[in-house]
C-alpha positions as CSV (number, residue, x, y, z in Angstrom):
1,M,0.0,0.0,0.0
2,L,1.3,3.4,-0.9
3,T,1.4,5.8,2.0
4,T,2.7,9.4,2.1
5,S,5.2,8.4,4.7
6,S,6.9,6.1,2.2
7,L,7.4,8.9,-0.3
8,N,10.3,11.3,-0.5
9,D,9.5,15.1,-0.8
10,Q,9.6,15.2,-4.6
11,Q,7.4,12.1,-5.0
12,L,4.9,13.5,-2.5
13,T,4.7,16.8,-4.5
14,I,4.0,14.9,-7.7
15,Y,1.6,12.5,-6.0
16,S,-0.4,15.2,-4.3
17,S,-0.4,17.7,-7.1
18,S,-3.7,19.1,-8.2
19,Y,-3.3,18.0,-11.8
20,V,-3.8,14.3,-11.0
21,N,-7.6,14.7,-11.1
22,S,-7.6,16.7,-14.4
23,P,-8.7,15.1,-17.7
24,I,-6.2,13.1,-19.7
25,I,-5.1,14.1,-23.1
26,R,-4.0,11.4,-25.6
27,V,-1.0,12.5,-27.7
28,V,0.0,10.6,-30.8
29,V,3.5,11.3,-31.8
30,G,5.1,10.3,-35.2
31,T,3.8,9.1,-38.5
32,T,1.5,6.1,-39.0
33,I,4.5,3.9,-39.8
34,D,6.4,4.9,-36.6
35,Q,3.8,6.1,-34.1
36,D,3.7,6.2,-30.3
37,E,0.9,7.2,-27.9
38,F,1.4,9.2,-24.7
39,F,-1.1,10.2,-22.1
40,V,-0.7,13.4,-20.1
41,H,-2.8,15.3,-17.5
42,E,-4.4,18.4,-19.0
43,D,-3.8,20.6,-16.0
44,L,-0.1,19.7,-16.1
45,I,0.7,20.4,-19.7
46,C,-1.7,23.2,-20.7
47,P,-0.5,25.9,-18.3
48,R,3.1,25.2,-19.4
49,N,2.5,24.8,-23.2
50,E,0.7,27.3,-25.3
51,F,0.2,24.8,-28.2
52,F,-1.7,22.3,-25.9
53,R,-3.5,25.1,-24.2
54,K,-4.9,26.4,-27.5
55,A,-5.6,22.9,-28.8
56,M,-7.7,22.0,-25.7
57,N,-9.7,25.3,-25.7
58,G,-12.2,26.3,-28.2
59,Q,-13.9,24.4,-30.9
60,W,-11.0,22.4,-32.2
61,K,-11.1,18.7,-33.2
62,E,-8.4,18.0,-30.7
63,S,-10.4,19.5,-27.9
64,E,-13.5,17.4,-28.8
65,K,-11.6,14.1,-29.2
66,R,-9.2,14.8,-26.3
67,M,-6.4,13.8,-28.7
68,V,-3.5,15.8,-30.1
69,P,-1.6,14.4,-33.1
70,L,2.1,15.4,-33.4
71,P,3.1,13.7,-36.7
72,E,6.3,15.6,-37.2
73,D,7.7,15.1,-33.7
74,E,9.9,12.3,-32.4
75,A,8.6,10.0,-29.6
76,A,11.9,10.0,-27.8
77,V,11.9,13.8,-27.5
78,F,8.3,14.0,-26.4
79,S,8.9,11.3,-23.8
80,L,11.8,13.4,-22.3
81,Y,9.5,16.5,-22.3
82,L,6.8,14.5,-20.3
83,K,9.4,13.3,-17.9
84,L,10.5,17.0,-17.3
85,L,6.9,18.0,-16.8
86,Y,6.1,15.2,-14.3
87,V,9.2,15.3,-12.2
88,S,10.4,18.9,-12.8
89,T,14.0,17.6,-13.3
90,W,15.9,16.7,-16.4
91,Y,19.1,14.7,-16.5
92,P,20.8,15.0,-19.9
93,L,22.3,11.9,-21.4
94,M,26.0,12.2,-21.4
95,Q,27.9,10.8,-24.4
96,H,31.3,9.5,-23.5
97,S,34.2,9.6,-26.0
98,L,36.0,6.3,-26.5
């Protein structure tokens, strides 16, 4: 059982954040040949990203379907972006010379 006493400060902040009860947005990244799906809380991404904020407001197809296609983006890059949003920390991958 998950208890707040078993969480560190950063995990507690994420776990208890207000966005967890917000609607989920489905994000489809890449082309039909190489496509990945991601799911993100609306109240987490929209305040931090003007594109998503506009897509989810108004009478757009994306807003009605709760799905945002990103055919020109790479799944690996979007995955890193989501990690940054959810944990508020980014650890760059270091390339070592041989």
